[in-house]
C-alpha positions, 0 to 999 in steps of 0.5 A, spaced: 821 467 438 814 466 441 807 468 438 803 474 441 798 472 448 797 474 455 792 473 460 784 474 460 782 479 463 775 481 467 773 486 462 774 481 456 767 477 455 771 471 452 778 468 450 777 470 443 775 477 446 782 476 450 785 474 444 783 480 440 785 485 445 792 482 446 794 482 439 791 490 439 795 491 445 801 488 443 801 489 436 797 494 434 792 490 429 785 489 431 782 482 429 775 481 427 771 476 430 769 474 423 777 472 422 777 466 427 778 460 423 779 454 429 782 454 436 787 448 437 788 444 443 791 447 450 798 446 451 802 447 457 809 447 459 813 441 460 817 444 465 816 445 472 819 451 473 814 455 469 807 456 472 801 452 471 798 455 465 794 453 459 795 456 452 788 456 448 791 458 441 786 461 437 787 462 429 785 467 425 786 468 418 785 476 417 784 478 409 789 483 409 796 482 411 796 488 417 801 493 419 804 492 426 806 496 431 809 494 437 808 495 445 815 496 450 813 488 451 815 485 443 822 486 442 821 485 434 817 482 429 817 478 423 813 475 418 815 468 416 811 464 411 808 458 412 811 454 406 818 456 408 816 452 416 812 446 413 819 444 408 822 437 412 829 441 414 826 446 417 823 442 423 828 438 427 831 437 433 836 442 434 841 443 441 840 449 445 844 451 452 838 453 457 840 455 464 847 452 464 846 445 461 846 443 453 838 440 451 836 437 445 829 440 443 824 440 437 825 446 434 823 449 427 830 453 425 830 460 420 835 462 418 837 466 424 832 463 429 830 458 433 823 456 434 822 451 440 818 450 447 810 451 446 811 455 441 814 449 437 808 445 440 803 450 437 806 451 430 806 443 430 799 442 432 796 447 427 800 444 421 798 437 423 791 441 422 793 443 415 795 437 412 789 434 415 
């Protein structure tokens, strides 16, 4: 599971414009700059096989839950309540098979899905800010 995102393009006036464009392209929802409530610290891959990138997460709070229209990059979506992820039993180490090797990773476990990697790190950072 992952959060929507993408790379800045020359036509984007800034990274907020990139986020607004990418969300619209991937899930068919137009965010408003007025709904931007903050930005988290950059997150970089910990695995040397991934490209040297930095993800800059922005947090928006739209007034209503939008109807989503997926493009070909997105296999499926789901809404997850923040309260469900904040339950202490939802966040724990999980064992995954990655490239033929067993690895233990920090993860959020939902009924039928595991959220790990950079997405887990972004959510963990967000939830720390919410607790503060």
